[in-house]
C-alpha positions in Angstrom: 112.5 196.7 16.1 110.0 199.6 15.9 111.6 200.7 12.6 111.2 197.2 11.2 107.6 197.1 12.3 106.8 200.4 10.5 108.4 199.0 7.3 106.6 195.6 7.6 102.8 196.1 7.4 102.2 192.4 8.0 103.8 192.5 11.4 101.8 193.5 14.5 103.0 195.5 17.4 102.4 192.4 19.5 105.0 190.5 17.5 107.7 193.0 18.2 106.7 193.2 21.8 107.0 189.4 21.9 110.6 189.6 20.6 111.4 192.2 23.3 110.1 189.7 25.8 112.5 187.1 24.4 115.2 189.7 25.0 114.0 190.0 28.6 114.3 186.3 29.1 117.9 186.6 27.8 118.6 189.3 30.4 117.4 187.1 33.3 119.3 184.0 32.1 122.5 185.9 31.3 122.4 187.2 34.9 122.0 183.7 36.3 124.8 182.4 34.1 127.2 185.2 35.1 127.1 183.8 38.7 126.3 180.2 38.0 129.2 178.8 39.9 128.3 180.9 43.0 124.7 180.1 43.5 124.6 176.3 43.2 122.8 176.0 39.9 125.4 173.9 38.1 125.1 170.1 37.7 122.0 168.0 37.2 118.6 167.7 38.8 118.6 163.9 38.7 115.6 164.0 36.4 115.3 162.9 32.8 113.5 165.2 30.3 111.1 164.2 27.5 114.0 163.8 25.1 115.5 161.1 27.4 118.3 163.4 28.4 119.6 164.2 31.9 118.2 167.5 33.0 120.7 170.1 34.0 119.7 172.6 36.8 120.2 175.4 34.4 117.9 173.7 31.8 115.1 173.8 34.3 115.9 177.4 35.4 116.0 178.6 31.8 112.7 176.8 31.0 111.0 178.3 34.0 112.3 181.7 33.1 110.6 181.5 29.6 107.4 180.3 31.2 107.3 183.0 33.9 108.0 185.9 31.4 105.5 184.7 28.9 102.8 183.7 31.4 102.9 187.3 32.6 103.1 188.9 29.2 99.7 187.9 27.8 101.2 187.8 24.4 101.0 184.1 23.5 98.2 181.6 23.6 100.5 178.5 23.6 104.1 177.6 24.6 106.1 174.5 23.6 109.5 173.7 25.0 112.1 171.0 24.5 111.9 170.3 28.2 108.2 169.7 28.3 106.3 166.7 26.8 103.2 168.7 26.2 102.7 172.4 25.4 101.2 174.9 27.8 98.0 176.6 26.6 96.7 179.9 27.8 93.0 180.1 27.0 92.8 183.2 29.2 94.9 185.0 26.5 92.7 183.9 23.6 91.6 185.4 21.2 93.6 188.6 21.8 96.9 186.7 21.7 97.2 184.7 18.5 101.0 184.0 18.6 102.5 180.7 19.8 106.1 180.3 20.9 108.3 177.2 20.5 111.7 177.2 22.1 114.8 175.3 23.3 115.4 177.2 26.6 119.1 176.3 27.0 121.0 174.9 24.0 124.4 173.4 24.7 123.6 172.4 28.3 126.5 170.0 28.4 128.7 173.2 28.5 127.0 174.5 31.7 129.6 173.1 34.1 132.7 174.3 32.3 131.9 178.0 31.5 131.5 177.4 27.7 129.0 179.1 25.4 125.3 178.5 25.7 122.2 179.6 23.8 118.5 179.5 23.4 116.5 179.1 20.2 112.9 180.3 19.5 110.3 180.1 16.8 107.0 182.0 16.6 104.0 180.9 14.6 100.5 182.4 14.4 97.3 180.6 15.1 95.7 179.4 11.8 92.2 179.5 13.2 90.2 182.6 14.2 87.2 180.8 15.7 88.8 178.4 18.3 91.6 178.1 20.8 94.7 176.4 19.3 95.6 172.9 20.3 98.9 171.0 20.3 98.4 170.0 16.7 98.3 173.7 15.7 101.9 174.1 16.9 103.1 171.4 14.5 103.8 173.5 11.5 106.2 173.7 8.5 109.1 176.1 8.8 107.8 178.2 6.0 104.9 179.2 8.4 107.1 180.9 11.0 106.5 184.6 11.5 109.6 185.2 13.6 112.6 183.1 14.6 116.0 183.6 16.2 118.3 182.8 19.1 119.9 184.1 22.2 123.7 183.6 22.6 125.4 183.6 25.9 129.1 184.0 25.3 131.6 186.8 26.1 128.5 189.0 25.5 124.8 188.3 25.3 123.2 188.6 21.9 119.7 188.4 20.5 119.6 187.6 16.8 116.3 187.3 14.9 114.4 187.5 11.6 110.8 188.4 10.7 111.4 187.7 7.1 113.2 190.9 6.2 116.8 189.9 6.8 118.7 189.2 10.0 119.3 191.7 12.8 121.7 191.2 15.8 121.5 193.0 19.1 124.1 192.9 21.8 123.2 193.4 25.5 125.0 196.3 27.1 125.1 195.2 30.8 126.0 198.8 31.8 122.6 200.1 30.8 120.7 196.8 30.7 119.6 197.3 27.1 120.2 195.6 23.7 122.0 197.8 21.1 121.8 197.1 17.4 125.3 195.7 16.6 124.8 193.5 13.5 122.4 195.0 10.9 121.2 192.9 7.8 123.7 190.1 8.4 124.9 188.3 5.3 126.6 185.0 5.4 129.6 184.4 3.0 128.8 182.1 0.1 131.7 179.8 1.3 133.7 179.7 4.5 136.8 178.0 5.8 135.3 176.3 8.9 133.3 173.1 9.5 131.6 172.2 12.7 130.6 168.6 13.5 131.1 166.1 16.3 133.7 163.9 14.7 133.4 161.5 17.6 130.4 160.2 15.8 132.3 159.5 12.6 131.9 155.7 12.8 128.1 156.1 13.0 127.8 158.2 9.8 126.7 157.1 6.3 129.4 156.8 3.6 128.5 160.1 1.9 128.9 162.1 5.2 132.3 160.5 5.9 133.5 161.3 2.4 132.4 164.9 2.7 134.2 165.5 6.0 137.3 163.8 4.6 137.1 166.0 1.6 137.1 169.1 3.8 140.5 168.1 5.2 142.2 167.6 1.9 144.5 170.5 0.9 143.4 172.3 -2.3 144.2 176.0 -2.7 141.8 176.4 -5.5 138.8 175.6 -3.2 140.3 177.0 0.0 140.8 173.7 1.7 141.6 172.3 4.1 138.8 173.7 6.3 139.5 174.2 10.1 137.4 172.2 12.5 135.5 174.3 15.1 133.0 172.5 17.4 131.9 173.9 20.7 129.1 171.5 21.7 126.6 174.5 21.5 124.5 174.6 18.3 123.8 178.3 18.7 127.4 179.3 19.2 128.6 177.2 16.2 125.9 178.4 13.9 126.5 182.0 15.0 130.2 181.8 14.1 129.2 180.4 10.7 126.5 183.1 10.2 129.1 185.8 10.5 132.2 184.2 9.0 130.9 181.4 6.7 131.3 177.7 6.7 129.2 174.7 7.5 127.6 173.0 10.5 126.5 169.3 10.4 124.5 167.1 12.7 123.8 164.4 10.2 121.6 161.3 10.6 123.4 158.2 11.7 123.2 154.6 10.4 121.2 153.5 13.4 119.3 156.8 13.7 118.7 158.2 10.2 116.1 160.6 11.6 118.8 162.7 13.2 119.0 164.1 16.7 118.1 167.8 16.5 114.5 168.9 16.9 112.7 170.2 13.8 110.3 172.7 15.3 112.4 174.6 17.8 116.0 174.0 16.7 116.3 173.3 12.9 113.4 175.4 11.6 114.2 178.7 13.4 117.9 178.4 12.6 117.2 177.5 9.0 115.1 180.6 8.5 117.7 182.8 10.1 120.4 181.4 7.9 118.3 181.5 4.7 117.4 185.2 5.5 121.1 185.9 5.6 121.7 184.2 2.2 122.7 180.8 3.5 121.2 177.3 3.1 119.8 174.6 5.5 119.1 171.0 4.5 118.6 167.5 5.8 121.0 166.4 3.1 118.2 165.6 0.7 115.5 168.2 1.4 115.4 171.9 2.4 114.7 172.1 6.1 111.9 174.6 5.8 110.1 172.2 3.5 110.2 169.2 5.9 106.6 168.1 6.7 106.1 168.6 10.4 104.3 165.6 12.0 105.1 165.7 15.7 106.0 168.3 18.3 109.3 166.8 19.2 110.2 165.5 15.7 113.9 165.0 15.0 115.7 165.8 11.8 119.3 165.8 10.4 120.7 169.3 9.9 123.3 170.6 7.5 123.4 174.4 7.6 125.6 177.3 6.7 127.1 178.9 3.6 125.1 178.1 0.5 128.1 176.8 -1.5 129.3 174.6 1.3 125.8 173.1 2.0 125.4 172.3 -1.7 128.7 170.4 -1.7 127.6 168.5 1.4 124.2 167.6 -0.3 126.0 166.2 -3.3 128.1 163.9 -1.2 125.2 162.9 1.0 123.1 162.0 -2.1 125.9 160.0 -3.7 126.3 162.4 -6.6 129.9 163.1 -5.7 132.7 161.1 -4.1 135.8 163.3 -4.4 
C-alpha cells in the first residue's frame, strides 16, 4: 500500500491508512467467524433491518465492528451501512477527515449458519465541500467519484481486495503472524470465462431476455466454449471473486415485479463494478454501465450484471433484445 501511495500523487496517506483499518475490521470479523458456532453468535436477532430483511446476529456484530474501528480511527467524517437507515456523521473529525465510508458489513449472511463463504464490501468517497461538514446527501454519489473500493472475503482464507484506480491488488491474511501479505498483484480478469453465477430459483421472475441468455449459456457449442458451468454460493463477494480470478459472469437481474433490482448501488454494485473494471472486466445494469448510474438515494437498488467483458456484452445484447440465440 505504501508503494502504491508513493506512485499515486493524488492519494493521501490517510486513504491508505483507511484501507489498513478496513483490513483490521477483517481481522476482527475473521476471528469471530472462526469460532462462530462456539460463542452463540449464529442465528437471528429477531429484528428487521432497514432493507426489510431479518437481521442475523453476525450482521449486527460485523456492523458494530466497522463502527467501533472507524469511530476510534478519526479517519472518516461519515459512515453509511446497509444495516443502518441513516448514516453516522463525525463532526469531531471534520475538517481533518474528509473521507466517507459506505459498506455492506456482512455480505451473504444467509450463509452464516452453515459455514459457507461470507464477505464485506466497501466504497470510499471524498467530501466534495471544503467549507462545511458533509450531510447524508453528500454520500449519494456516482460510482465514478469513488477514490477507493474493494471487499473482504472470508473463506478458506481471509482476503482484502481493493483498488484506488491503479489496478486491483489482493492481500491474504496470514493468521500465523496476523498480517496481510500481497498474494494477487495487478489482477486481470479473463475476457471470457466458463462459469455463470445466478440464483436460478428466480427464473420465473425474469424478463424474457434474461431467460434467453441463461438458456443460451447451457447450450453446447465448442466454438464459444459453452455450455458454462453454474456456480452460485449465495455470497455476492465469493461469486464475484471467483469470476475476477477465473472469468465468467455474475447476474442479479431485475425482475418483472421488481425491475429496479435487489442489490444496493452505493455499497455493493458501485465498489464491485470499479474493482472489476480496474481488472479489465465490465459491470452493467443490462442497459447502462453501473458506474454511470445516477445515484439518488442512500439505499438505492439496481440490477447487476458483472464479470468478463465479453460475457457481460453478450448478456447486454440479450437483455436489450438485440439478440435471441
